[in-house]
Steps between C-alpha positions, in 0.01 A plus 500: 500500500800728554675536164610824337291458183135601556398270212659193657260208450246752363622504139176356374213701351291591807217715367229340715467522878454119524827441316691743722355346814580147383862579407563700818358215708730243333797736538430539873457123544827423322682765704399346832738206468706561187737759362729576212877497505604731219835484326667694220689336215797737534647703785652757260198731457541845661119528521477184707770623740331839524154358563569192712838552665454836671682706236792256470549484879355149531604153395406272213477128565567271206345154501532177309140387456370200312298574187224272628458719810491847349293656221560811290249783500308565178477870415185617324381828346135461594293328761400141448143441386267374771486124525169349605580410857837503667637160404826379654679551168370856466595587860848357435527725194406805709789424739759510223430800281538875523454811288773534235651816655646273773695301240833660599486288817532172306318346794473137601272382776463219744150458643539350845337429834559759773690333782755680715419857600754738651334825599298620200677276247488138393814313399573186302786275604786438263482149356629286218223656287591856602871524571664830593781554248596870526483801726550820304550809713361825361732775381382737777480240774695533825487125560853365536640179355549361852134572588383303197732207574388497864132507400553211258656282769547144373390604151781753453729259314226404252369848418666753269517842668588827327424870480323664204560836335366708212662406166736752342378464139136391522186532711552176689609391841813286492730316735754727666831331413695732732487276807696754708213752472278276714620423849 
């Protein structure tokens, strides 16, 4: 229920009150026990860092995820036509599409059961199906290398850790190869 796109799960033609009520009811029911883990295909987009990593002060986590576990988002220019009833297939379709202006995200999603809650947030455990592979520290982040290694604990030897920076010749975020610039 708490996603940044106001059309999330509502990208279907909803001209009648009954349709709106039906879709909103299903959305609320799904949100009670399930959520979406959202991933981006590439960590190199300045927009993604600006929108989701607190203006490059945050971190990006890179995962190895099985293709059978994750599904790419379909980007559309117009709302889907109303389907008679909200079949399981149609509801599944609503979970995995967005308006085409979001295409820059190159989003992939994992629809999952809500389990562990810490404060206001739910978390999914790392597993063989969702293995942490990288921690990329934002260009404006004050997080030190030792803080990342300490937070990773036993995983630190298996996870690639590096700092990002703005590219010199293009509008991309790249790996900062100057290791001495990040303590």
